[in-house]
N, C-alpha and C positions, 0 to 999 in steps of 0.2 A: 503494499501501500505505500503512496507518497501522494503525497499534499504538498500544490504547489502553487505559486500566484502564474498569472499569465496579463502582459500589457500587450496594446496593442496599434500600436500608435500609425494613422493616415492623416498624410500633411499635403494640402494645396494652396498655392502660390500663382496669385496673379500679376499681372502688369500694373492691373489701375483695378478698381472694385467691380465686379459684377456682381447679376441676383442669381442668383440660386435657388436654384429646382427645388420640390423635395428629394430629399437622396434617403435611398434604402439599405439600410444596414444588416446586414445574418453574421454576427458576431460573439453573439452568447452561446457558450457550449451546453455543447446538442449532451443535457444527461441520458445515463444509457445505464444498463447492471451495472457496466464497468466501470461510467465513470457517476459522479454525484458533484453534482455543482452547491457549491457553499454558499459565495453571492459573485455577484455582476453587475456591473454598473457602466453606461456610458456617460464619458462629459463631452462634449460642443463647446467649440469655440467659435464665432459668435454662439454666445447661448444660441439652443432653438427647443422649444417643447418636443418632446419623444410620446407618439403611437405604438403600441405594440397590437401586432398579431399573429395570428399561427396559419405557412402556407398550405397545402395541400401536406403536406410531406410530414405536419407537423413540425416545421423548420420559425426559431422564433422567428420575428423580424421586425423589427423598428423602423420608424419613415420618421424622419424630420424635416421639418417644416420651416423653414429663413423667411421674415420680413425687409434683412433691414442690407443692402449693397455693402460688397463685402471684399478685404483683396487677400485673406487669405482663408484656409478651412482647416482647421486640427478635428481629426476625432480620435479619442482615444477611448480605448478599450480596455478594462481592469474584470479580471475572474481572478475568481479561488477556484482550486480542484479539485476529488481527490479519485486516483486512480487505483484502480483494485487489476487492470489484467495478467493474468501469468504468463513469465517467459513464454511458457512452454503449453499451450492452453488443450487441454482435449474437450473436445464436441459431441456429443451425446447425437449421433446422424438418425435421424428415424432406419430402420433395419431395409425397409421399403426405399432410401436412397441413398443408402451405401455404393451399391453399386449403377456409374454410368451406362446405359441411357437409364434414364425411371422416369415415370408421370408425376407430376407434380396434382392433385385434389381437382376438384374440379372449382372447389371456391380458391384454393389456394391459387391457381392457374388466374381465374378471373379478375382478382384482386391486383396481381401481380402485373396485369394486360400488355401498356409499353416497356413493361421493363423488361421484359421478356422480345423482347422485337429490336430488331436489330436498324437503328438509326441512321446507316453512312451508307451510300452508293454503294453498291461491290458488283458493276455488272458485267464483268467476267469472269467474273467468279474467282479472282488472286487473292479473298482474301479470306472468304470458304476453308481455299488451299490448305492453306498457312498455317490457321486456326484446328484442320482436319490434322496435317502434322504429327499434332499432338497424343490424339485419341490411335494407340499404339493395336487396339484391339477394342471388342465389343463384345459384349459386358466389361469392364473395369471398375478400376477403385474411386468415384469420383470424388474425393477430397485431393488424390495422389494428383490426376489429372487436373484439379485448378490448380495445383500447386506450382505444378509443370508448364503453366501456360504463364503461369506466372512471373516463373524462374525463365522459361525462357524468352517475355518480351527485354529485360533486364539480360541476359548476357548476350540475348541480339541486334537490342536498340543500345544508342552510348547513351547520355546522360545529358544534357548539356544545359544551366539553368534557363531562365529566359524570363526575359521582366514584363517585356513587350506583352498587350492582350493578345490572346486570341491562342487559339486552341488546332494542332494539327490534326486531319483524320486519320484515322486506320492506313488509310493509303499511302498517304505523304506519308507517317510515321517509318512506318515499311523502305518504302523507297528509297528517304532519305536518309535513312540507319540512325536516325538520333532522334533525341526530343524533351522533354521535360518533363514533372511530376503528372503535370496535366492529362501531358501527349499519353506517360504510361496505364496512367489510368482509363481515358478515353481507349483505347489498344486493351488494355486488359475486357471491359464490362463488356465493348463490342467483342471480343472472343467470346468470354458466356454464353452474352445474347442466341451470336450463329450455331450455338450446341443448346437451347433453350433454357439454357437457367437465365434467372431474374437476376440483374447485375444492377444495383446505382450506383453513380458517382458520387463522393464524398471527400466534403472540403472541410480543412480545420488544420493543427498543426502539429509539428512535428517534433516532439520534448525527446533530446536527446544532449544530454549532460555532458556525455565522454565527447561529442565533436567528432564521434563514428560516420554515421549511418551518412548515406548516400542524401543529399537535397541540403543538407542542417549546414546552418549559417551562425553558427555559434551556438546559445546552448537551446533556438526557438528558430522556428520559420514557419511560414505558410507552405499547405503539403495539400499535397491532393490524393486518393485511394478510392479501391472501388471495394464495394460489398457483392458480397452473391448470397442469397437467401437456399436455405439448406435444412426439408423439411427437418425435424428435432432441433438441426444446431437451430436455427432461424439464422440471419444479417450473423458471414463473416465476415469478415476485413480481411483483403488482402490485398498488400502494398508490393506495389511491382517493382517498384523502385529501390526499394533493398530488402523482396526477395525476403519477404516475413506474412505471417498470417497469426490472426488475433490483433488485437488490440491495443500490445505491448506497443510502447510510445507514440501512441496515435490521440488526437483531443479535438474529438469530428465538431464540425460547431452543424453542417447542414448536410443534407443529402437529395436526390434530385436525378430524375433520367438521363437530363446532360450538362453538360460542368457549367453551360452557360447561365441556369439554376442556379450557381449556388456562388454570384463572387462574391468577396465581404463586403463593398460599399458599390453600388449603384446612383447615379446624381445626373446635373442635370445644368450647365450655369448660361447666363446670356449677360455679353459684355461685346468692345468694341472690339475687332477685328482677331486675332487668335490672343489673347491678354494670359493661356496659361503658361504662367513658364517652366512650373513642375512635380510632380507626384514623388512623397518616397515613404515607405512601409519601413514599418522598426517595428519586431517581437522579442518578445527576451518573457523570461521561463528566470522564479527565481521554488528554488525547494523549501519549503515552509519545515518535512519532517520525510521521514520513514515508516 
């Protein structure tokens, strides 16, 4: 068990005062079986009222509305969480799902819906053939198959951090041979969906006090991974960037069908010319106790 504080700062600077439109923020850590949220607050400069809601996936969404021009925007999120994920997780997979392929129950299949449907075009079947290369036989062990795909992503694709917005399609990542954690998560989730698994994208933080994990910048950084629904075990986290299974070192904030639905901060502004000077993000974690 680890108790820690998370600090996430996003700062925008403008050349002259601008009018800020509504800003949508997904910054509140997502409570789960292996994460307990002790406290959370968002501080805005300039100040603005916050309204809270939950989206269709159950993520906490804060919306800020500003009424005065400003030449800067500072968004600070502070949280205290307790992590209990084991280093070596054991998953109680239902008997009918231990071997792949298997069928979800009618209710699960209906509820998973679009999460089982590939989201990217594959007109020549190139991506499907790449995925099928991991299925050596049918039936095969379900968890081992998913681990092989996750490991295959990071062993065949080089990691490259990327600050600019946007995510590559799976075919683009395969063709280029490199990608960020966002690209890895999308590639893995799409591969799982090709095999009719229910999969979703997760955004959050990578907690790495020893700074030994791929994608780590200091003790903490923003991160993306994926979860696959396996009957009996539920939603199982796969981090293809680090070839890991389970939630150790991961602090989820939001889950969704697509990576574009879990952007930490999204908003707009109106100003003269192109006034945006720059945007910086800083994430830090501090351990309180074990």
